[in-house]
C-alpha positions as CSV (number, residue, x, y, z in Angstrom):
1,X,15.8,-12.5,25.2
2,X,12.2,-11.4,25.2
3,X,9.7,-14.2,25.3
4,X,8.1,-15.1,22.0
5,X,4.6,-14.1,23.3
6,X,5.9,-10.5,23.9
7,X,7.7,-10.4,20.6
8,X,4.4,-11.2,18.8
9,X,2.7,-8.4,20.8
10,X,5.5,-5.9,19.9
11,X,5.4,-6.8,16.3
12,X,1.6,-6.5,15.9
13,X,1.7,-3.2,17.7
14,X,4.4,-1.9,15.4
15,X,2.5,-3.0,12.3
16,X,-0.8,-1.5,13.6
17,X,1.0,1.8,14.3
18,X,2.8,1.9,10.9
19,X,-0.4,1.3,9.0
20,X,-2.2,4.0,10.9
21,X,0.6,6.5,10.5
22,X,0.6,5.9,6.7
23,X,-3.2,6.4,6.6
24,X,-2.8,9.4,8.9
25,X,-5.4,8.1,11.3
26,X,-5.4,7.8,15.0
27,X,-3.7,4.7,16.4
28,X,-6.1,2.5,18.3
29,X,-5.1,1.2,21.7
30,X,-5.9,-2.3,22.8
31,X,-4.6,-3.8,26.1
32,X,-2.0,-6.5,25.9
33,X,-3.7,-9.1,28.1
34,X,-3.0,-12.3,26.1
35,X,-1.5,-15.0,28.3
36,X,-1.2,-17.9,25.8
37,X,-0.7,-18.5,22.1
38,X,-4.4,-19.4,21.8
39,X,-5.3,-16.0,23.1
40,X,-2.8,-14.4,20.7
41,X,-4.4,-16.3,17.8
42,X,-8.0,-15.5,18.9
43,X,-7.3,-11.8,19.4
44,X,-5.1,-11.4,16.3
45,X,-7.5,-13.0,13.9
46,X,-10.0,-10.1,13.8
47,X,-7.3,-7.5,13.3
48,X,-7.4,-7.9,9.6
49,X,-11.2,-7.3,9.7
50,X,-11.0,-4.0,11.6
51,X,-11.3,-0.9,9.5
52,X,-9.0,1.6,11.1
53,X,-7.6,2.9,7.8
54,X,-10.4,5.0,6.8
């Protein structure tokens, strides 16, 4: 089984890509460098504030 940390990264990448495809905008690329859940939380929090829909 894939580690939970990687599952979170895959899921967030999938959601990001789906939203961008629906909005017909370019999918942004961010490196997956998170090592701990604290990093995942810290880097995931601003995602909702990013305006990549339009």
